[in-house]
C-alpha positions in Angstrom: 0.1 -0.1 0.1 1.1 3.5 -0.7 2.1 5.8 2.0 0.1 8.4 1.1 -3.4 6.4 0.9 -2.6 5.1 4.5 -5.9 5.5 6.7 -5.6 7.1 10.0 -7.0 5.9 13.4 -10.6 7.6 14.3 -9.4 7.9 17.7 -6.2 8.9 19.3 -6.7 5.8 21.7 -6.5 3.5 18.4 -3.6 4.8 16.9 -1.1 1.7 16.9 2.2 2.2 18.7 4.3 1.5 15.9 2.6 4.5 13.8 2.8 6.7 16.9 6.3 6.2 17.3 7.1 6.7 13.8 5.1 9.9 13.7 7.1 11.3 16.7 10.1 10.4 15.2 9.0 12.2 11.9 9.4 9.2 9.7 5.9 9.7 8.2 3.3 12.1 7.7 -0.2 12.4 9.5 -2.9 10.8 7.6 -5.8 12.8 9.5 -6.6 15.3 12.0 -6.9 12.3 15.2 -3.1 11.4 14.3 -2.3 15.5 13.5 -3.7 16.0 17.4 -1.7 13.2 18.8 1.9 13.9 17.7 4.2 14.6 20.7 5.7 17.8 18.9 8.6 18.0 21.6 9.6 14.4 21.2 9.5 15.4 17.1 11.5 18.4 17.8 14.2 16.3 19.6 14.5 13.6 17.3 14.6 16.2 14.4 17.6 18.3 16.2 19.3 15.2 17.1 19.4 14.3 13.3 20.6 17.5 12.4 23.1 17.6 15.3 21.5 21.0 16.7 20.3 19.8 20.3 21.7 23.1 21.8 18.6 24.5 20.3 16.2 22.4 22.3 16.1 23.7 25.8 15.3 27.3 24.8 12.6 26.2 22.3 11.1 23.7 25.3 11.4 27.1 27.8 8.9 28.8 25.1 6.6 25.9 25.0 6.5 25.9 28.9 6.0 29.6 28.7 3.0 29.5 26.5 -0.4 30.3 28.1 -2.2 27.7 26.4 -0.9 24.7 24.7 -2.5 23.4 22.0 -1.2 21.7 18.9 -1.3 25.3 16.8 0.6 27.2 19.6 3.3 24.6 20.3 3.7 25.0 16.3 4.0 28.2 16.5 6.3 28.4 19.3 8.8 25.8 17.9 8.9 27.5 14.1 9.6 30.8 16.1 12.1 29.4 18.5 13.8 27.9 15.5 13.8 31.2 13.6 15.3 32.7 16.7 18.0 30.2 17.1 18.9 30.2 13.3 19.6 34.0 13.6 21.6 33.6 16.9 23.6 30.8 15.2 23.9 32.2 11.6 22.3 28.7 10.7 21.3 29.2 6.9 20.9 25.6 6.7 18.0 24.8 9.1 15.4 26.2 7.1 16.2 24.0 4.0 15.9 20.9 6.3 12.6 21.5 8.0 10.7 23.0 5.1 11.6 19.7 3.0 11.1 17.3 6.1 9.2 14.3 5.6 6.9 15.0 8.8 4.1 17.7 8.2 4.4 19.1 11.3 8.0 19.8 10.9 7.0 21.6 7.4 4.6 23.7 9.2 7.6 24.9 11.4 9.2 26.3 8.8 6.1 28.4 7.6 6.3 30.0 11.2 10.2 30.8 10.4 8.8 32.4 7.3 5.9 34.4 8.9 7.7 35.4 12.0 10.7 37.0 10.4 10.5 40.6 10.6 13.4 41.0 8.1 11.1 40.0 4.9 9.0 42.1 3.0 5.3 41.1 2.3 6.7 40.4 -1.0 9.5 37.9 0.4 7.0 36.4 2.8 4.3 35.7 0.1 6.9 34.1 -2.4 8.4 32.1 0.2 5.5 30.9 1.5 3.9 29.7 -2.1 5.6 26.3 -1.9 4.1 25.6 1.3 0.5 26.9 0.0 1.0 24.4 -2.5 2.1 21.6 -0.3 0.4 17.7 -0.6 -0.8 17.7 3.1 -3.9 19.4 3.9 -2.1 20.5 7.4 0.9 22.4 6.2 -1.4 24.1 3.7 -3.5 25.6 6.6 -0.8 26.3 8.8 1.2 27.9 5.7 -1.7 30.9 5.5 -2.4 31.1 9.4 1.7 32.1 10.0 1.5 34.8 7.6 -1.8 36.3 8.3 -0.5 38.9 10.7 1.8 39.8 7.7 -1.0 40.2 4.8 -3.2 42.4 7.9 -0.2 44.7 7.8 0.2 45.1 4.1 -3.2 44.4 3.0 -3.2 46.3 -0.2 -0.2 44.7 -1.4 -1.1 41.6 -0.4 -4.4 41.7 -2.3 -2.6 42.9 -5.5 -0.1 39.6 -5.0 -2.6 37.4 -4.4 -4.7 38.1 -7.3 -2.0 37.2 -9.3 -2.2 33.6 -7.5 -5.9 33.2 -8.8 -4.1 32.3 -12.3 -2.2 29.5 -10.9 -2.7 26.1 -12.5 -2.5 24.7 -8.8 -5.6 24.7 -7.4 -4.2 24.7 -3.6 -2.3 28.1 -4.8 -5.7 29.6 -5.6 -7.3 28.4 -2.7 -4.6 30.2 -0.6 -5.4 33.5 -2.6 -9.0 33.4 -0.9 -8.4 31.3 2.2 -5.8 33.6 3.5 -7.7 36.8 3.6 -11.0 35.5 5.1 -12.6 38.6 6.6 -13.2 36.4 9.8 -11.3 32.7 8.9 -11.0 30.2 11.6 -9.0 30.3 14.7 -7.3 33.4 13.3 -7.4 37.2 13.5 -10.0 38.9 11.9 -9.4 41.2 9.1 -11.4 44.2 10.0 -10.9 46.1 7.2 -12.2 43.3 4.9 -15.2 42.9 7.3 -16.0 46.7 6.6 -14.7 46.7 2.8 -15.3 43.6 1.3 -15.3 45.2 -1.8 -11.4 45.3 -1.2 -11.5 41.5 -2.5 -13.5 42.1 -5.0 -11.0 41.2 -8.0 -10.0 37.9 -6.5 -13.5 36.9 -5.6 -14.4 37.7 -9.5 -11.5 36.0 -10.7 -12.5 32.8 -8.8 -16.4 32.9 -8.9 -16.3 30.0 -11.3 -13.2 27.8 -10.3 -13.5 24.2 -11.3 -11.9 23.0 -8.0 -14.4 22.7 -4.9 -11.4 23.1 -2.6 -11.6 26.9 -4.3 -15.2 27.0 -4.2 -15.7 26.2 -0.5 -12.8 28.9 0.4 -14.5 31.6 -1.9 -18.1 30.6 -0.4 -17.2 30.8 2.9 -15.1 34.1 2.2 -18.4 35.7 1.2 -20.2 33.9 4.3 -17.7 35.8 6.5 -18.6 38.5 4.8 -22.6 38.6 5.2 -22.3 38.8 8.9 -21.1 42.5 8.7 -21.8 43.3 5.1 -25.0 41.3 4.0 -25.9 44.1 1.6 -22.6 43.4 -0.4 -22.9 39.8 -0.1 -26.6 39.6 -1.6 -25.4 42.1 -4.2 -22.7 40.3 -5.4 -24.5 36.9 -5.2 -27.0 38.3 -7.5 -24.9 39.5 -10.2 -23.0 36.4 -10.3 -26.2 34.2 -10.7 -27.1 36.3 -13.8 -23.5 36.8 -15.2 -22.0 33.5 -14.4 -24.8 30.6 -14.0 -22.6 28.0 -13.9 -22.9 25.1 -11.6 -19.6 26.4 -9.7 -20.8 29.5 -9.3 -24.3 28.6 -8.0 -22.6 26.3 -5.6 -20.4 29.2 -4.4 -23.7 31.5 -3.9 -25.5 28.8 -2.0 -22.6 28.7 0.3 -22.2 32.4 0.4 -25.8 33.0 1.4 -26.0 30.5 4.1 -26.4 32.6 7.1 -28.3 35.0 5.6 -31.1 32.8 4.5 -31.1 31.2 7.8 
């Protein structure tokens, strides 16, 4: 059986010990959300640092994790990624990013997203250019963390980000096209809201129009969710746009997006 088709357990207690050990060693990717939640990232970090002969990075990063107000998979993931960025700067380590961004483990690749997203030396153009390959990662978890890791940079540089992301809507890769909307959802999930887009969703109109009839359901869901977010503060904008789309682009793809967009308004 090919590894990428491995089915994950339905609950953490059902994960075979041998699979959990491989996950914690970074030898395989997580197969589903259950496995994602089960990985011991501190063990995984120790194994990655041992393999790469960087054990001196471990204790400072573990201290950062212990100091977290709330320890979740995502907060620990961010703390490790940020810690690796700090250690790479302190130690003038130019190789660690390459090691983790190409790692077999999806959670390790997620750390590299924060190495990009938390680097204050990068311009927004550099941030988005560097995160692009992670936004196209084959693993669902890496794709989600890729936009979460750079969202604060996008918010601080919204106008320029929207301009750059518009060009991503013409990518042949559905994952890159999906990033263009998912990363700028007005409300998003488990992330900071973008207040400007909640008030002025018109700012995202070019991106939305470019994807209104996208062939990928993955992209359609993101566009529909974007508009559903916006409907909670600007129902007028969403209703008017959906009516316009139904007339100008009555494809099954657009109609699917419209239905998803209007689900809160039509409750």
